[in-house]
TIMIDREN-400612 format. One record per residue: chain; residue in one letter; x, y, z of N, C-alpha, C, O in turn. Coordinates in steps of 0.2 Angstrom, whole numbers. Atoms other than C-alpha are relative to their C-alpha. Example, Ala and Ser with C-alpha at 12.3 -4.5 7.8 and 13.67 -1.06 7.14 Angstrom:
! TIMIDREN-400612
  mol  type     nx     ny     nz    cax    cay    caz     cx     cy     cz     ox     oy     oz
    A     A      4     -6      0     62    -22     39      4      6      0      9      5      3
    A     S     -4     -6     -1     68     -5     36     -4      5      3     -1     11      4
This chain:
! TIMIDREN-400612
  mol  type     nx     ny     nz    cax    cay    caz     cx     cy     cz     ox     oy     oz
    A     M      0     -6      3     45    -81     48      5      5      3      5     11      2
    A     V     -4     -4     -4     58    -75     60      6      2     -4      9     -3     -7
    A     L     -6     -2      4     72    -65     51      6      1      4      6      3     10
    A     D     -6     -1     -3     90    -65     55      3      7     -1      3      9     -7
    A     C     -2     -7      0     96    -47     59      6      1     -4      7      6     -8
    A     K     -6     -1      4    113    -50     52      0     -1     -7      3      3    -11
    A     S      1      1      7    108    -57     36     -4      6     -3     -3      7     -9
    A     W      4     -6      3     96    -42     34      5      5     -1      5      8     -7
    A     G     -5     -6      1    111    -30     36      4     -2     -6      6      3     -9
    A     D     -4      2      5    121    -40     24     -4      1     -7      0      3    -12
    A     N      4     -1      6    107    -38     11     -2      7     -1     -5      9     -7
    A     M      1     -7      0    105    -19     14      3      3     -7      0      6    -10
    A     N     -4     -3      5    118    -15      1     -3     -2     -7     -4      2    -12
    A     K      3      3      6    110    -26    -12     -7      4     -2     -8      5     -7
    A     T      7     -3      1     93    -18     -9      1      7     -3     -2      9     -7
    A     F     -1     -7      2    100      0    -11      2      0     -7      0      4    -11
    A     K     -2      0      7    109     -5    -27     -6     -1     -5     -6      2    -10
    A     F      6      1      4     93    -12    -34     -5      6     -1     -7      7     -6
    A     I      4     -6      0     83      3    -29      3      5     -5      0      9     -9
    A     R     -3     -5      5     96     14    -38      0     -2     -7     -1      3    -12
    A     Y      0      3      7     95      3    -53     -7      1     -3     -8      4     -9
    A     I      7      0      3     76      3    -55     -3      6      0     -8      8     -4
    A     L      4     -7      0     71     21    -50      0      3     -7     -5      6     -9
    A     P      0     -4      6     77     29    -66     -4     -4     -6     -7      0     -9
    A     W      4      3      5     68     16    -77     -7      1      2    -11      2     -3
    A     I      7     -2     -2     52     19    -67     -2      7     -2     -7      8     -5
    A     F      2     -7      2     53     37    -70      0      1     -8     -4      5    -10
    A     I      0      0      8     57     34    -89     -7     -3     -2    -10      0     -7
    A     V      6      3      2     41     23    -90     -6      6      1    -10      7     -3
    A     I      5     -5     -2     31     37    -81      0      6     -5     -5      8     -8
    A     V     -1     -6      5     38     51    -93     -3     -3     -7     -6      1    -10
    A     A      2      3      7     34     39   -108     -7      0      0    -10      2     -5
    A     M      7      0     -1     16     38   -102     -3      7     -1     -8      8     -5
    A     I      3     -7      1     14     57   -101      1      2     -8     -3      5    -10
    A     L     -1     -2      6     22     59   -118     -4     -3     -6     -5     -1    -11
    A     L      5      3      5      9     47   -126     -6      5     -1     -9      4     -6
    A     T      5     -5      1     -3     61   -123      2      5     -5      7      6     -7
    A     K     -1     -5      5     -5     76   -135      5      5      3      5      6      9
    A     I     -5     -5     -2      9     89   -134     -4      6      3     -2      9      8
    A     A      4     -5     -3     -5    102   -131     -2     -1      7     -2      3     11
    A     T      2      2     -7    -10     92   -115      6      2      4      5      4     10
    A     I     -6     -1     -4      8     93   -109      1      8      2      3     10      7
    A     E     -1     -7     -1      9    112   -112     -5      3      5     -3      7      9
    A     K      6     -3     -5     -8    115   -103      2     -2      7      1      1     12
    A     A     -2      2     -6     -2    104    -89      6      4      4      6      6     10
    A     A     -5     -4     -3     14    114    -87     -2      7      2      0     10      7
    A     E      3     -6     -2      4    130    -86     -4      0      6     -3      4     11
    A     V      4      1     -7     -7    123    -72      5     -1      5      4      2     11
    A     I     -5      1     -5      8    117    -63      3      7      3      4      8      9
    A     R     -3     -7     -2     16    135    -63     -5      4      4     -3      8      8
    A     A      5     -4     -3     -1    142    -57     -2     -3      7     -7      0     10
    A     L      2      3     -6     -3    130    -42      1      4      6      7      6      7
    A     P     -1     -4     -6     -6    140    -26      5     -4      5      3    -10      7
    A     I     -4      3     -5      8    136    -13     -4     -2      6     -2     -7      9
    A     W      4      1     -6     -4    137      1     -4     -7      0     -5    -10      5
    A     M      3      6      1    -14    123     -6      4     -6      0      3    -12      2
    A     L     -5      6      0      1    112     -9      2     -1      7      3     -7      9
    A     G     -1      1     -8      5    115     10     -6     -4      3     -4     -9      7
    A     L      6      4     -3    -13    108     14      1     -7     -3     -1    -12      1
    A     A     -1      7      2     -9     93      3      5     -4      4      5    -10      5
    A     V     -5      3     -4      7     90     13     -3     -2      6     -1     -8      9
    A     I      3      1     -6     -2     91     29     -5     -6      0     -5    -10      4
    A     S      5      6      0    -16     79     23      4     -6     -1      2    -12      2
    A     Q     -4      7      1     -3     66     17      4     -2      7      4     -8      8
    A     V     -3      2     -6      6     67     34     -5     -3      5     -4     -8      8
    A     I      6      4     -4    -11     63     43     -1     -7     -3     -3    -11      1
    A     S      1      7      3    -13     49     30      5     -5      3      3    -11      5
    A     Y     -5      5     -2      3     41     35      0     -1      8      1     -7     10
    A     L      1      1     -7     -1     44     54     -5     -5      1     -5     -9      6
    A     G      5      6     -1    -16     33     51      3     -6     -1      1    -11      3
    A     S     -4      7      0     -5     19     45      4     -1      6      4     -7      8
    A     G     -4      1     -6      6     22     60     -5     -2      6     -3     -6     10
    A     Y      5      1     -5    -10     21     71     -2     -8     -1     -3    -11      4
    A     Q      2      7      1    -14      4     63      5     -5      4      4     -9      7
    A     I     -5      4     -3      3     -3     68      0      1      8      1     -4     12
    A     K      1     -1     -8      1      5     86     -5     -5      3     -4     -8      8
    A     V      5      4     -2    -15     -4     88      2     -7      0      0    -11      5
    A     I     -2      7      1     -9    -21     82      5     -2      6      5     -7      9
    A     V     -6      2     -5      7    -20     94     -3      0      7     -1     -3     11
    A     S      3     -1     -7     -4    -14    109     -3     -6      2     -5     -7      8
    A     N      3      6     -2    -12    -31    109      5     -5      3      3    -10      7
    A     G     -5      4     -3      4    -39    115      3      4      7     -1      8     10
    A     L     -3     -3     -7     16    -34    130      3      7     -2      5     10      3
    A     K     -4     -6      1     25    -20    121     -4      6     -3    -10      5     -4
    A     R      4     -6      2     20     -3    115      4      4     -6     11      3     -6
    A     I     -4     -4      6     25      8     99     -4      6     -1    -11      6     -1
    A     S      4     -7      1     20     26     95     -2      0     -7      0     -4    -11
    A     T      3     -1      6     10     31     81      5      3     -5      5      1    -11
    A     V     -5     -2      4     24     41     74      5     -5     -3      7     -5     -8
    A     R     -5      6      2     36     26     74     -3     -4     -5      0     -7     -9
    A     G      3      4      4     23     16     66     -1      3     -7      0     -1    -12
    A     A      0     -3      6     21     29     52      7      0     -3      8     -1     -9
    A     L     -6      0      3     40     29     50      2     -7     -3      5     -8     -8
    A     I     -1      7      3     40     10     48     -4     -1     -6     -1     -5    -11
    A     T      4      1      6     26     11     35      4      3     -6      4      0    -11
    A     I     -3     -4      5     36     24     25      6     -4     -2      8     -5     -8
    A     A     -6      4      2     52     14     26     -1     -7     -3      2     -9     -8
    A     G      2      6      3     43     -2     22     -2      1     -8     -1     -4    -12
    A     E      2     -2      7     36      6      6      7      1     -4      7     -1    -10
    A     T     -6     -1      4     54     11      1      3     -7     -2      6     -8     -7
    A     V     -3      7      1     60     -8      3     -5     -3     -5     -2     -7     -9
    A     G      5      3      5     44    -12     -7      2      1     -7      0     -2    -12
    A     L     -2     -2      7     51     -3    -22      5     -5     -3      5     -6     -9
    A     A     -5      5      2     65    -17    -23     -3     -7      1     -2    -11     -4
    A     G      3      7     -2     56    -32    -15     -7     -1     -1     -9     -6      1
    A     G      7      1      1     38    -29    -19     -3      0      7     -1      2     12
    A     M      4      0     -6     24    -32     -7      4     -5      6      3     -3     12
    A     A     -3      5     -5     34    -47      1      6      3      4      6      2     10
    A     G     -5     -4     -3     49    -36      4     -2      5      5      1      6     11
    A     S      3     -5     -4     38    -22     12     -2     -4      7     -1     -1     12
    A     V      2      3     -6     30    -35     24      5     -3      4      5     -2     10
    A     A     -5      3     -4     46    -43     29      4      6      3      6      5      9
    A     A     -3     -6     -3     54    -26     32     -4      3      6     -1      4     12
    A     T      4     -2     -6     39    -21     43      0     -5      6      1     -3     12
    A     Y     -1      5     -5     40    -37     52      7      1      4      7      1     10
    A     L     -7     -1     -3     59    -34     56      0      6      5      2      5     11
    A     W     -1     -6     -4     57    -17     62     -5      1      6     -4      4     11
    A     V      4      1     -5     42    -21     73      2     -5      5      2     -4     11
    A     A     -2      5     -4     48    -37     80      6      1      4      6     -1     10
    A     K     -6     -1     -4     65    -31     86      3     -6      3      2     -6      9
    A     D     -3      5     -3     75    -46     89     -5     -5      3     -3     -7      9
    A     K      5      5     -2     60    -58     91     -4      2      6     -8     -2      9
    A     E      4     -2     -5     53    -47    105     -8      0     -1    -12     -2      3
    A     M      8      0      2     36    -45     96     -1     -3     -7     -3      0    -11
    A     A      0      4      7     37    -58     82     -7      0     -2     -8      1     -8
    A     D      7      1      3     18    -61     81     -2      7     -2     -6      7     -7
    A     E      3     -6      1     14    -43     82      4      3     -7      1      7    -11
    A     G     -3     -2      6     27    -40     68     -3     -3     -6     -4      0    -11
    A     V      3      4      5     19    -53     57     -7      4     -2     -8      5     -8
    A     L      6     -3      1      2    -45     59      1      7     -2     -3     10     -6
    A     S     -1     -7      2      9    -27     57      2      0     -8      0      5    -11
    A     G     -1      0      7     15    -32     40     -6     -2     -5     -6      0    -10
    A     V      5      2      4      0    -41     34     -7      3      1    -10      5     -4
    A     M      7     -2     -1    -16    -34     42     -1      7     -3     -7      8     -6
    A     P      1     -6      4    -14    -16     35     -2     -1     -7     -6      3    -10
    A     I      1      2      7    -13    -23     18     -7     -2     -1    -11      0     -6
    A     I      7      3      1    -29    -33     20     -5      6      2    -10      7     -2
    A     Y      4     -6     -2    -38    -18     29     -1      5     -6     -6      7     -8
    A     N      0     -5      5    -33     -6     16     -3     -2     -7     -7      2    -10
    A     S      3      3      6    -38    -17      1     -8     -1      1    -11      1     -4
    A     V      7      0     -1    -55    -20      9     -3      7      0     -9      8     -4
    A     V      3     -7      1    -58     -1     11      0      2     -7     -5      6     -9
    A     L      0     -2      7    -53      2     -7     -5     -3     -4     -8      0     -8
    A     I      5      4      4    -65    -11    -13     -7      3      2    -11      4     -2
    A     V      6     -3     -3    -79     -4     -2     -1      7     -3     -6      9     -6
    A     F      0     -7      3    -75     14     -8     -1      0     -7     -5      4    -10
    A     S      1      1      7    -74      8    -26     -7     -2     -2    -10      1     -7
    A     I      7      2      1    -91      0    -25     -5      6      1     -9      7     -3
    A     I      4     -6     -1    -98     16    -18      1      5     -6     -4      8     -8
    A     G     -1     -4      6    -90     26    -32     -3     -2     -6     -6      2    -10
    A     M      3      3      6    -96     15    -45     -7      0      0    -11      2     -5
    A     A      8     -1     -1   -114     15    -38     -2      7     -2     -7      8     -5
    A     Y      1     -7      1   -113     34    -39      0      1     -7     -4      5    -10
    A     L     -1     -1      7   -107     34    -57     -6     -4     -4     -8     -1     -9
    A     L      5      4      3   -120     21    -62     -7      4      1    -11      5     -4
    A     V      6     -4     -1   -134     32    -54      0      6     -5     -6      8     -7
    A     N      0     -6      4   -128     47    -64      2     -2     -7      3      3    -11
    A     H     -1      2      7   -126     37    -80      7      2     -3      8      4     -9
    A     D     -7     -2      2   -107     40    -81      4     -6     -2     10     -5     -4
    A     L     -3      6      2   -102     22    -85     -3     -3     -6     -9     -4     -6
    A     S      3      4      6   -103     13   -101      1     -7      2      3     -9      7
    A     L      0      7     -2   -105     -6   -102      7     -3      0      9     -7      4
    A     I     -7      2      0    -86     -8   -106      3      2      6      7     -2      9
    A     Q     -3     -2     -7    -81      2    -91     -3     -4      6      1     -6     10
    A     I      3      5     -5    -93     -8    -80      3     -6      0      5     -9      6
    A     F     -3      7      0    -86    -24    -86      8      0      2     10     -4      6
    A     F     -7     -1     -2    -67    -18    -84      1      1      7      4     -2     11
    A     Y     -1     -2     -7    -69    -10    -67     -3     -6      4      0     -7     10
    A     G      3      5     -4    -81    -24    -61      5     -6      0      6     -9      6
    A     L     -4      5      0    -68    -37    -66      6      1      5      8     -3      8
    A     T     -5     -2     -4    -54    -28    -57     -2     -1      7      1     -4     12
    A     L      3      1     -7    -65    -27    -41     -1     -7      2      1     -9      7
    A     A      2      7     -1    -70    -45    -43      7     -4      2      7     -8      7
    A     I     -7      3     -2    -51    -51    -43      2      1      7      4     -3     10
    A     L     -2     -2     -7    -47    -41    -28     -4     -3      5     -2     -5     11
    A     L      4      2     -5    -62    -46    -19      1     -7      2      0    -10      7
    A     L     -1      7     -1    -59    -64    -22      6     -2      4      6     -6      9
    A     G     -6      0     -4    -41    -62    -15     -1      1      7      1     -2     11
    A     I      2     -2     -7    -48    -53      0     -4     -6      4     -2     -7     10
    A     L      4      5     -3    -61    -67      3      5     -6      2      4     -9      7
    A     V     -5      6     -1    -47    -81      2      4      2      6      5     -3     11
    A     I     -4     -2     -6    -36    -71     15     -4      0      6     -2     -3     11
    A     L      5      0     -6    -51    -68     27     -2     -7      2     -2     -9      8
    A     Y      2      7     -2    -56    -86     26      6     -4      3      5     -7      8
    A     G     -6      3     -3    -38    -91     30      1      2      7      3     -1     12
    A     L     -1     -3     -7    -38    -79     45     -4     -4      5     -3     -4     11
    A     F      5      3     -5    -53    -88     53     -1     -8     -1     -5    -11      2
    A     R      0      7      1    -49   -106     48      7     -3      1     10     -5     -3
    A     K     -6      2     -2    -34   -111     58      2     -7     -2      7     -8     -5
    A     Q     -2      7      1    -35   -130     56      1     -1     -7      5     -5     -9
    A     K     -1      2      7    -37   -130     37      7      3     -2     10      0     -6
    A     I     -6     -3      2    -23   -117     35      6     -4      3     11     -5     -1
    A     E     -5      4     -3    -12   -128     47      1     -6     -4      7     -8     -5
    A     W     -1      6      4    -16   -143     37      3      1     -7      8     -3     -9
    A     L     -3     -2      6    -11   -135     21      7      2      0     11     -1     -4
    A     V     -7     -1     -1      5   -128     28      4     -6      1     10     -6     -1
    A     L     -4      6     -2     11   -144     36      0     -5     -6      6     -8     -6
    A     N     -1      5      6      7   -154     20      5      3     -5      9     -1     -8
    A     A     -5     -4      4     17   -141     10      7     -1      3     12     -3     -1
    A     T     -7      1     -3     31   -143     22      2     -7     -1      8     -9     -2
    A     N     -1      7      1     30   -162     21      3     -1     -7      7     -5     -8
    A     L     -3      1      7     32   -161      2      7      3     -1     11      0     -5
    A     N     -6     -3      0     46   -149      4      6     -5      2     11     -6     -1
    A     N     -5      5     -3     55   -161     15      1     -6     -3      7     -9     -3
    A     R     -1      7      4     52   -176      4      4      1     -6      8     -3     -8
    A     Y     -3     -1      7     59   -168    -12      6      5      0      9      5     -5
    A     R     -5     -5      0     71   -155     -7      5     -2      6      3     -5     11
    A     K     -5      1     -5     88   -156      3     -1      4      6      0      2     12
    A     S      1     -5     -6     84   -141     14     -7     -2      4    -12     -1      1
    A     K      6      3     -4     72   -148     28     -3      6      4      1     10      6
    A     M      4     -5     -4     59   -137     37     -2     -3      6     -4     -9      6
    A     D      1      3     -6     56   -139     55     -8      0      2    -11      6      2
    A     F      7      0     -1     38   -145     58     -2      3      7     -7      7      7
    A     V      2     -3     -7     38   -140     77      0      7      0     -4     10      2
    A     Q     -1     -7      1     44   -123     73     -6      4     -4     -9      9     -2
    A     I      6     -3      5     31   -120     59     -6      0      4    -10      4      4
    A     K      6      1     -3     17   -127     70      0      6      6     -5      9      7
    A     K      0     -5     -5     23   -115     84     -2      7     -2     -5     11      1
    A     R      1     -6      3     23   -100     73     -7      1     -2    -10      6     -1
    A     L      8      0      2      5   -104     67     -4      1      6     -8      5      6
    A     D      4     -1     -6     -1   -105     85      1      7      3     -4     10      5
    A     H     -1     -6     -3      7    -89     90     -4      5     -5     -7     10     -2
    A     F      3     -5      5      0    -80     74     -7      0      2    -10      5      2
    A     Y      8      0     -1    -18    -86     77     -1      2      7     -7      4      9
    A     G      1     -3     -7    -16    -82     96      0      7      0     -4     10      3
    A     S      0     -7      1    -12    -64     91     -6      2     -3     -9      7     -1
    A     L      6     -2      3    -27    -64     80     -6      0      5    -10      4      5
    A     G      5      0     -5    -37    -69     95      0      6      4     -6      8      6
    A     L      0     -6     -3    -31    -54    104     -4      6     -3     -7     10     -1
    A     I      3     -5      4    -36    -43     90     -8      0      0    -11      5      0
    A     K      7      1      1    -53    -50     89     -4      3      6     -9      6      6
    A     R      3     -3     -6    -57    -45    107      1      7      1     -3     11      4
    A     K     -1     -7     -2    -49    -28    107      1      5     -6     -2     10     -6
    A     G     -2     -5      4    -43    -20     91     -3      0     -7      0      4    -11
    A     W      2      0      7    -52    -25     75     -3      7     -3     -1     10     -8
    A     A      3     -7      2    -62     -8     75      5      5      0      5     10     -5
    A     K     -5     -5      0    -47      2     80      4      0     -6      6      5     -9
    A     I     -4      0      6    -37     -4     66     -4      3     -6     -1      6    -11
    A     G      4     -3      6    -51      0     54      0      8      0     -1     11     -5
    A     I      0     -7     -1    -51     18     61      7      3     -3      6      8     -7
    A     G     -7     -2      3    -32     19     56     -1      0     -8      2      4    -11
    A     T      1      1      7    -37     13     39     -4      5     -3     -2      8     -9
    A     I      5     -5      3    -51     25     36      4      7      0      4     11     -5
    A     I     -4     -6      0    -39     39     41      5      0     -5      6      5     -9
    A     N     -5      0      5    -25     33     30     -3      1     -7     -1      5    -11
    A     V      3     -1      7    -36     31     14     -4      6     -1     -4      9     -6
    A     G      4     -6      0    -48     45     18      4      6     -2      3     10     -6
    A     F     -4     -6      1    -34     58     19      4      0     -6      7      5     -9
    A     D     -4      1      7    -25     50      4     -5      3     -5     -2      6    -10
    A     I      5     -2      5    -41     54     -6      0      8      1     -1     11     -4
    A     V      0     -8     -1    -41     72      2      6      3     -4      5      8     -7
    A     T     -6     -2      4    -24     74     -5     -1      1     -7      1      7    -10
    A     I      1     -1      8    -28     71    -23     -6      5     -1     -5      8     -6
    A     Y      5     -5      1    -44     81    -21      3      7      0      1     12     -4
    A     I     -3     -7      0    -33     96    -16      4      2     -6      4      7     -8
    A     F     -3     -1      6    -23     94    -31     -5      2     -6     -3      6    -10
    A     F      6     -2      5    -39     94    -42     -2      7      1     -3     11     -3
    A     A      3     -7     -1    -45    110    -33      6      5     -1      4     10     -4
    A     A     -6     -5      1    -27    118    -34      0      1     -8      3      6    -10
    A     S     -1     -1      7    -28    115    -53     -6      4     -3     -7      5     -9
    A     G      6     -4      3    -45    124    -54     -6     -4     -2    -10     -2     -6
    A     Y      6      4      2    -56    109    -57     -4     -3      5     -2     -5     11
    A     N      4      3     -5    -71    104    -47     -3     -7     -2     -7     -8     -6
    A     I      2      7      2    -72     85    -48     -5     -2      5     -6      0     11
    A     S      5      3     -4    -87     76    -42      2     -5      5      7     -9      3
    A     P     -3      5     -5    -85     65    -27      0     -7     -3      5    -11     -1
    A     G      0      7      2    -90     49    -36      6     -1     -5      9     -7     -4
    A     I     -6      1      5    -77     51    -50      6      0      4     11     -3      2
    A     L     -6      0     -4    -64     56    -37      1     -7      3      7     -9      3
    A     V     -1      6     -4    -67     41    -26      1     -6     -5      6    -10     -4
    A     A     -1      5      5    -69     29    -41      7      0     -4     10     -5     -4
    A     G     -6      0      3    -54     35    -50      6     -2      4     11     -5      2
    A     Y     -5      2     -5    -43     34    -35      0     -7      2      6    -10      1
    A     C      0      7     -2    -48     17    -29      1     -5     -5      5     -9     -4
    A     L     -1      5      5    -49      8    -45      7      0     -3     10     -5     -5
    A     S     -7      0      2    -31     14    -50      4     -4      5      9     -7      3
    A     F     -4      4     -5    -25      7    -34     -1     -7      0      3    -12      1
    A     L      1      7      0    -34     -9    -35      3     -3     -6      5     -9     -6
    A     L     -4      3      6    -27    -11    -53      7     -1      2     10     -6      0
    A     G     -7      1     -2    -10     -8    -45      1     -6      4      6    -10      3
    A     R     -1      6     -5    -13    -22    -32     -2     -6     -4      1    -12     -2
    A     T      1      6      4    -20    -34    -45      6     -2     -4      8     -8     -4
    A     I     -7      1      4     -3    -32    -55      5      0      6      9      5      6
    A     F     -4     -1     -6      5    -36    -38      8     -1     -1     12      1      3
    A     F     -7      1      1     22    -41    -46      4      7     -2     10      6     -2
    A     I     -3     -6      1     25    -23    -50      2      4      7     -3      5     10
    A     P     -1     -3     -7     34    -15    -34     -3      6      1     -2     11     -3
    A     G      3     -6     -2     23     -2    -26     -5      2     -5     -8      8     -5
    A     G      4     -2      6     12     -2    -42      3      6     -4      0     10     -7
    A     S     -4     -6      3     26     10    -49     -2      0     -7     -2     -5    -11
    A     G      2     -1      7     20     17    -66     -7     -2     -1    -11      1     -5
    A     I      7      3      1      4      6    -65     -5      5      3    -10      7      0
    A     V      5     -4     -4     -5     17    -52      0      7     -4     -6     10     -5
    A     E      0     -7      4      1     34    -61     -4     -1     -6     -8      3     -8
    A     G      3      1      6     -3     28    -78     -8     -1      0    -12      1     -4
    A     G      7      2     -1    -19     20    -73     -5      5      3    -10      6      0
    A     M      4     -6     -3    -25     35    -63     -2      5     -5     -7      7     -6
    A     V      1     -5      5    -22     47    -77     -6     -3     -5    -10      1     -7
    A     A      4      3      5    -31     35    -89     -7      0      2    -12      1     -2
    A     I      7      0     -3    -46     32    -78     -3      6      1     -9      7     -1
    A     F      3     -7     -1    -49     50    -74     -2      3     -7     -7      6     -8
    A     I      1     -2      7    -48     54    -93     -6     -4     -2    -11     -1     -5
    A     N      6      4      2    -60     40    -96     -6      2      3    -12      1      0
    A     L      6     -2     -4    -72     47    -83     -2      7     -2     -6     10      2
    A     G      2     -7      3    -72     64    -92      4      6      3      2     11      1
    A     V     -4     -6     -2    -59     74    -83      5      2     -6      8     -3     -9
    A     P     -5     -2      5    -48     84    -95      7     -3      1      9     -4      7
    A     G     -7      3      0    -31     76    -99      5      4      4      8      1      8
    A     Y     -5     -4     -3    -20     90    -93     -1      1      7      3      1     11
    A     I      1      0     -8    -29     91    -76      1     -7      3      4     -7      8
    A     S     -2      7     -3    -28     72    -74      7     -1      1      9     -4      6
    A     V     -8      1     -1     -9     72    -77      2      4      6      6      1     10
    A     V     -3     -4     -5     -6     87    -65     -2     -3      7      2     -4     11
    A     A      2      3     -6    -17     79    -51      2     -6      2      5     -7      7
    A     A     -3      7     -1    -12     61    -53      7      0      2      9     -3      7
    A     L     -8      0     -1      7     64    -55      2      4      6      7      2     10
    A     G     -2     -4     -6      7     78    -42     -1     -4      7      3     -4     11
    A     Y      2      4     -6     -2     67    -29      5     -6      1      7     -7      7
    A     R     -5      6     -1      9     52    -32      7      2      2     10     -2      5
    A     F     -7     -2     -2     25     62    -31      0      1      8      4     -1     11
    A     L      0     -2     -7     19     69    -14     -1     -6      5      1     -7     10
    A     S      3      6     -5     11     52     -7      5     -6     -1      5    -10      4
    A     F     -4      7      1     23     39    -14      8      1     -1     12     -1      2
    A     W     -7     -1      2     39     45    -23      4      4      5     10      2      7
    A     L     -4     -4     -4     45     58    -11      0     -3      7      6     -4     10
    A     P     -1      4     -6     41     48      5      5     -6     -1      8     -8      4
    A     S     -4      6      1     50     33     -3      7      2      0     12     -1      2
    A     L     -7     -3     -1     66     44     -5      2      1      7      7      0      9
    A     I     -1     -1     -8     64     50     13      1     -7      3      5     -7      8
    A     G     -1      6     -3     62     32     17      6     -3      1      8     -7      5
    A     V     -7      3      0     80     28     13      3      2      6      7     -2     10
    A     L     -3     -2     -7     85     39     28     -3     -3      6      0     -5     10
    A     I      3      3     -6     72     32     39      2     -7      1      3    -10      6
    A     M     -2      7     -1     78     14     35      7      0      4      8     -4      8
    A     F     -7      0     -4     96     19     41     -2      1      8      1     -2     12
    A     Y      1     -1     -7     88     26     57     -3     -6      4     -1     -8      9
    A     L      3      6     -3     77     11     60      5     -6      1      5    -10      6
    A     Q     -5      5      0     92     -1     56      5      1      6      7     -3     10
    A     R     -4     -2     -5    103      9     68     -3     -2      7      0     -4     12
    A     D      3      2     -6     90      7     82     -1     -7      1     -1     -9      7
    A     L      1      7      0     88    -11     78      7     -3      3      7     -8      6
    A     D     -7      3     -2    107    -14     80      2      1      7      7     -1      9
    A     R     -2     -2     -6    108     -6     97     -1     -6      5      1     -5     11
């Protein structure tokens, strides 16, 4: 899984062109989703936006910064299991830039970019792999746990219909199954090695491009060796970073609800937030969940009884601050990280 820095640099222009191409279409989809609601809802949403207190928007920015620092701390902990060190701030910058790449390359592109910027010319190859994969696993697990808590709250308060229970439960089940498969693979080295090496054998038998058994075996050994380090030192610490990341992300959207003058219940807040992100991850081929998370979040909150115009303001305001704005800033961060990599 070691990437060639030169080939990465050659592909940077293609990445930027693709981002420039896809961004307008993403925004068109988002606007179309909004326009599907009543005109009166849009007018009310515009009134709420004009009345948003500036100081509360400032709190939302601070909350989102802390959330990204939680992601940076995850990477810091993972890297600290090896011989090198990385700061929480740099880890946060890598996370933001990785999400920007993810707009064009999806989750695979984000993982590959994170690997490259952490590994730095193979110095920390194993930590680079873990830095790209482990935060996704941890965040998904926390989202599922929070979603179950939120749904339990709604069930106790009779806020869910049978159709809602089925739909949200199915989304949770799909994600939970995926997480269980990944977790199984993390702790079953021999079976994963057998599967990978057999797949390599099939590739070498039917394709002209041959894969190196020795190198693949070596990479698997290094990867599981790094997992061994995390088992002894860092599993709980990575979890702390995840809680900070997801927790302050939820605080951010809560601030938008409060700034809109709506007192949302904790159960609806957590359930609406988590289920919309789980929906975005279920439809994994959509880069960054673009459009899916926004539209899904608005629809879920409305479905749970939140007024439409409040849902639009809170969900889209939150997503702009937490995803779209950082993704645009991430373009500059990409240049910074790439320049540092080329030194």
